[in-house]
C-alpha positions in Angstrom: 126.0 38.5 56.2 124.7 41.7 57.8 121.2 41.7 59.3 119.0 42.3 62.3 118.0 38.8 63.2 119.1 37.1 66.4 121.9 35.3 64.5 123.3 38.3 62.6 125.1 41.6 63.3 125.3 45.0 61.6 128.4 47.0 62.3 129.8 45.2 65.3 131.8 47.8 67.3 133.0 46.7 70.7 133.8 43.4 72.4 133.9 42.3 76.1 134.9 38.9 77.4 133.2 37.6 80.5 135.7 35.2 81.9 133.3 34.0 84.6 130.8 32.7 82.1 132.8 32.3 78.9 130.6 34.7 77.1 131.6 37.3 74.5 129.5 40.5 74.4 129.4 42.4 71.1 128.1 45.9 70.5 125.9 45.5 67.5 125.9 49.3 66.7 123.6 49.5 63.7 121.0 47.4 65.5 121.3 49.4 68.8 121.8 46.3 70.9 124.3 44.1 72.7 124.5 40.5 71.6 125.9 37.7 73.7 128.0 34.9 72.0 129.0 31.6 73.3 132.8 31.6 73.3 133.0 27.9 73.0 131.2 27.7 69.6 130.7 31.3 68.5 126.9 30.9 68.5 125.1 34.3 68.4 121.5 34.8 69.4 121.0 36.3 72.8 120.2 40.0 72.9 121.2 41.2 76.3 121.1 45.0 75.9 120.9 47.7 73.6 131.2 50.2 74.2 130.3 48.8 77.6 132.0 47.8 80.8 131.4 45.1 83.3 131.5 45.6 87.1 132.5 43.0 89.6 128.8 42.1 90.3 128.4 41.4 86.6 126.3 44.5 85.9 127.0 45.9 82.4 127.5 49.6 81.7 126.7 50.5 78.1 127.5 53.6 76.1 124.3 54.0 74.0 125.9 56.2 71.3 122.7 56.8 69.2 120.6 57.7 72.2 123.3 59.9 73.9 123.2 58.2 77.3 124.8 55.5 79.5 122.7 52.6 80.6 123.2 50.2 83.5 122.0 46.6 82.8 121.7 44.6 86.0 122.2 40.8 85.9 119.1 39.1 84.5 117.4 42.4 83.5 115.5 42.7 80.2 115.8 46.5 80.1 118.5 49.0 81.0 118.4 52.0 83.4 119.7 55.3 82.1 122.2 56.5 84.6 123.6 59.6 82.8 122.5 61.7 79.9 118.9 61.9 78.6 117.8 59.2 76.3 117.5 60.6 72.8 118.7 64.1 73.6 122.3 65.3 73.1 123.9 68.3 74.8 127.1 70.0 75.9 126.6 70.6 79.6 128.2 68.4 82.3 125.1 66.2 82.6 124.6 65.7 78.9 126.4 63.5 76.3 126.7 63.6 72.5 127.5 60.2 71.0 129.2 58.5 73.9 131.4 55.7 72.5 133.0 53.8 75.4 132.9 53.4 79.2 135.5 52.4 81.7 135.1 51.6 85.4 137.7 52.7 87.9 139.5 49.9 89.8 137.4 50.4 92.9 134.2 50.9 90.8 133.5 54.2 92.4 133.8 56.2 89.1 132.6 55.6 85.6 134.7 57.3 82.8 132.8 58.0 79.6 134.3 58.8 76.2 131.9 61.6 75.1 132.9 61.4 71.4 130.7 64.2 70.0 131.8 66.7 72.7 135.5 65.8 72.4 135.9 65.0 76.1 136.1 62.3 78.7 133.5 62.6 81.5 133.9 61.2 85.0 130.8 60.3 87.0 130.7 59.2 90.6 128.8 56.0 91.0 126.5 55.4 94.0 
């Protein structure tokens, strides 16, 4: 049943499996959040952020489609850091996004690729 409580989802969109901790992360798109599930029993209930990609240090990169930005969530953080785009503002220049839908880290984690859905392009950003 769709909803916005800790134990429900509305329009789940993307999945990521964390093999180190046996967690499944779900993009709960209509609730603008990321939910963590226990892969052993499927229990939902932990909101960890609000497509995403995980780096080797377990940081999570999130395409925040509704807010037109990419956020970095560090391990244990309760809020994300906008690393590209401007939260809540869309645009067409190289530093702006319009409805980013997915992210992918390069193998050496020096670049982040962003599917900028509303601008019909893939953007590449150099990571620090």
